C-alpha positions in Angstrom: 8.2 -21.4 -29.6 10.8 -18.6 -29.5 13.0 -18.0 -26.5 11.6 -14.5 -25.7 8.0 -15.7 -25.9 8.7 -18.6 -23.6 10.4 -16.2 -21.1 7.4 -13.8 -21.3 5.0 -16.7 -20.6 7.1 -17.9 -17.6 7.2 -14.3 -16.2 3.4 -14.0 -16.6 2.9 -17.3 -14.9 5.1 -16.4 -12.0 3.3 -13.1 -11.5 -0.1 -14.8 -11.6 1.2 -17.4 -9.1 2.5 -14.7 -6.7 -1.0 -13.1 -6.8 -2.6 -16.4 -6.0 -0.2 -17.2 -3.2 -0.4 -13.7 -1.6 -4.2 -13.5 -1.6 -4.6 -15.3 1.7 -2.0 -13.0 3.3 -3.9 -10.0 2.1 -7.2 -11.4 3.5 -5.5 -12.2 6.8 -4.0 -8.6 7.2 -7.3 -7.1 6.1 -9.3 -9.2 8.7 -6.9 -8.3 11.4 -6.3 -4.6 10.8 -9.5 -3.7 9.0 -7.6 -1.9 6.3 -4.5 -2.0 4.1 -3.1 1.3 2.9 -0.4 2.0 0.3 0.8 5.6 0.3 0.2 8.7 2.5 -3.3 9.9 3.4 -2.3 13.4 2.4 -1.1 12.4 -1.1 -1.6 9.7 -3.7 -2.8 6.6 -1.9 -4.8 3.4 -2.2 -6.7 2.0 0.8 -8.6 -1.3 0.9 -10.9 -1.5 3.9 -13.6 -3.7 5.4 -17.2 -2.5 5.9 -18.8 -4.2 8.9 -22.0 -2.3 9.6 -25.3 -3.9 10.8 -26.9 -3.6 7.3 -23.9 -3.4 5.1 -20.9 -5.7 4.8 -18.2 -5.8 2.1 -15.0 -4.3 1.0 -14.3 -0.7 -0.1 -11.4 0.7 -2.1 -10.4 4.4 -1.6 -8.1 6.0 -4.1 -6.7 9.5 -3.6 -4.6 11.7 -5.8 -3.5 15.3 -5.6 -5.0 17.8 -8.0 -3.9 21.4 -8.8 -5.6 24.0 -6.6 -7.5 26.9 -8.3 -5.4 29.9 -9.4 -6.9 32.2 -6.8 -5.8 29.9 -3.9 -2.8 30.9 -1.9 0.4 28.8 -2.3 -0.2 26.9 1.0 -3.4 25.3 -0.3 -3.3 21.7 -1.5 -6.2 19.7 -3.0 -6.9 16.0 -3.0 -9.4 14.1 -5.2 -10.8 10.9 -3.6 -12.7 8.1 -5.2 -14.4 5.4 -3.2 -15.8 2.2 -4.7 -17.6 -0.6 -2.8 -18.0 -4.4 -3.4 -20.8 -5.5 -1.0 -22.1 -9.0 -0.2 -24.8 -7.6 2.2 -26.7 -4.4 1.6 -26.4 -1.8 -1.0 -24.0 1.1 -1.5 -22.9 3.7 -4.0 -19.4 4.9 -4.7 -18.3 8.5 -4.1 -16.1 11.0 -5.8 -15.1 14.2 -4.0 -12.5 16.8 -3.7 -11.2 18.6 -0.6 -8.7 21.5 -0.4 -6.7 22.1 2.9 -4.3 24.8 4.0 -1.1 23.0 4.7 0.0 25.7 7.2 -3.0 25.6 9.5 -4.5 22.2 8.5 -7.9 23.7 8.0 -10.3 22.8 5.2 -10.8 25.6 2.7 -13.7 26.5 0.5 -11.7 26.4 -2.7 -12.9 24.1 -5.5 -10.1 22.8 -7.8 -10.8 23.0 -11.6 -10.4 19.2 -11.8 -13.4 18.8 -9.5 -16.4 20.7 -10.9 -19.6 20.8 -8.8 -22.4 18.5 -10.1 
């Protein structure tokens, strides 16, 4: 076995082992806080959260990313596309995909629809 192949296999094993070791920590933080978020809510972010409703229990993953606003929008408008997926062990649920544009000066939601988010 070549030296570089052996090093690559060791690196892959170490990464796999880190994931295995950190899984209980993630579960503990998720159970204590109800969510784990990476990134800012206004920009690109990932949020893992618990669903604990009477008829629905599971885990949800929300991913948000900024998209370009329409050309007719003023420069103070920013748009965010959000995708939510669910993994449920009790109940049923569908994912969601939506866009929302806000005015960064006033903080109000606008009626603009970005080209990356066409209406169904």
